[in-house]
Structures are given as C-alpha cells and as structure tokens.
C-alpha positions as CSV (number, residue, x, y, z in Angstrom):
1,M,87.3,96.5,120.9
2,T,84.6,95.8,118.4
3,L,84.3,97.6,115.1
4,G,81.0,99.1,116.3
5,D,82.6,100.3,119.5
6,L,85.4,101.9,117.5
7,A,82.9,103.6,115.2
8,D,80.9,104.9,118.2
9,E,84.1,106.3,119.9
10,I,85.2,108.1,116.7
11,A,81.7,109.5,116.2
12,Q,81.6,110.8,119.8
13,R,85.1,112.4,119.5
14,R,84.2,114.0,116.1
15,K,80.8,115.0,117.4
16,R,79.4,113.6,114.1
17,P,77.9,110.2,113.4
18,I,79.8,107.6,111.4
19,D,77.7,106.8,108.3
20,D,79.3,103.4,107.5
21,V,81.4,101.2,109.9
22,E,83.1,99.8,106.8
23,T,84.8,103.2,106.5
24,V,86.3,102.6,110.0
25,R,87.4,99.1,109.0
26,R,89.1,100.4,105.9
27,A,90.9,103.1,107.9
28,I,92.2,100.5,110.3
29,N,93.3,98.3,107.5
30,R,95.3,101.3,106.0
31,L,96.8,101.9,109.5
32,Q,97.9,98.3,109.7
33,T,99.5,98.5,106.2
34,T,101.2,101.8,107.0
35,I,102.7,100.5,110.3
36,T,103.9,97.3,108.6
37,E,105.5,99.2,105.7
38,K,107.2,101.7,108.0
39,I,108.7,99.0,110.3
40,R,109.9,97.1,107.3
41,Q,111.5,100.2,105.7
42,E,112.9,101.9,108.8
43,L,114.0,98.9,110.9
44,G,114.3,96.2,108.2
45,R,112.3,93.8,110.4
46,P,110.0,91.1,109.2
47,I,106.6,92.0,110.4
48,D,103.1,90.7,109.6
49,H,100.0,92.8,108.9
50,N,98.5,91.8,112.3
51,D,101.6,92.1,114.4
52,V,100.8,95.5,115.9
53,V,97.0,96.1,115.4
54,E,95.5,92.6,115.4
55,A,92.2,91.9,113.7
56,L,90.0,89.6,115.7
57,P,87.8,87.2,113.9
58,F,84.0,87.2,114.1
59,S,83.0,85.7,117.5
60,G,80.3,83.2,117.7
61,A,76.6,83.9,116.9
62,S,77.1,87.6,117.6
63,N,79.0,88.1,114.4
64,V,81.3,90.7,116.1
65,H,84.6,91.7,114.5
66,G,87.1,93.6,116.5
67,Y,90.7,94.9,116.9
68,R,93.3,95.0,119.7
69,L,97.0,95.8,120.2
70,N,98.7,92.5,119.7
71,P,99.7,91.3,123.2
72,R,102.4,89.0,121.7
73,T,104.3,91.8,120.0
74,V,103.3,95.1,121.5
75,L,104.7,96.1,124.9
76,L,103.2,99.1,126.6
77,M,105.1,100.9,129.2
78,A,103.9,103.5,131.7
79,D,105.4,106.9,131.4
80,P,107.0,107.8,134.7
81,L,105.8,111.0,136.2
C-alpha cells in the first residue's frame, strides 16, 4: 500500500483530510519501532525494524513509497467462525 493510499484511508476513516503525508510516514515509523522494541523486550527475539511492517522502496519513475506486512515473517491466520 502506498503512503498516499494510507493517508487517504486514514483521512476517510477520520472524516478529516491529512495535511501532510509525512505525518503518516512518521507514525508508521513509530509503529515499527514500538513493535520491534516490544518483541525484543517481551520475547527476547532478535528482530529487525522491517520484520513486521516492511517499508518498500521508491518504485521506478512513479517515486512511490509504500508499506506492507512482511510476508517472510508475518503469518496471518483466518479466525474460524
């Protein structure tokens, strides 16, 4: 998901526009740091900053930056009904 897409989704849910997408980027960076620190503290596991929420590099000429759940380290399971 691109940073712009995330900002749009947040704005839609808040029913207020996002003034600066950099605010969203910084919030995601803080989330990555918090997750990394908690896993290290609680589980004593070595974990990298991008192991849960992975930052994707700028892509080609579009200059798009995005994020995703890291498919190498995050396993999602459906909740049985």
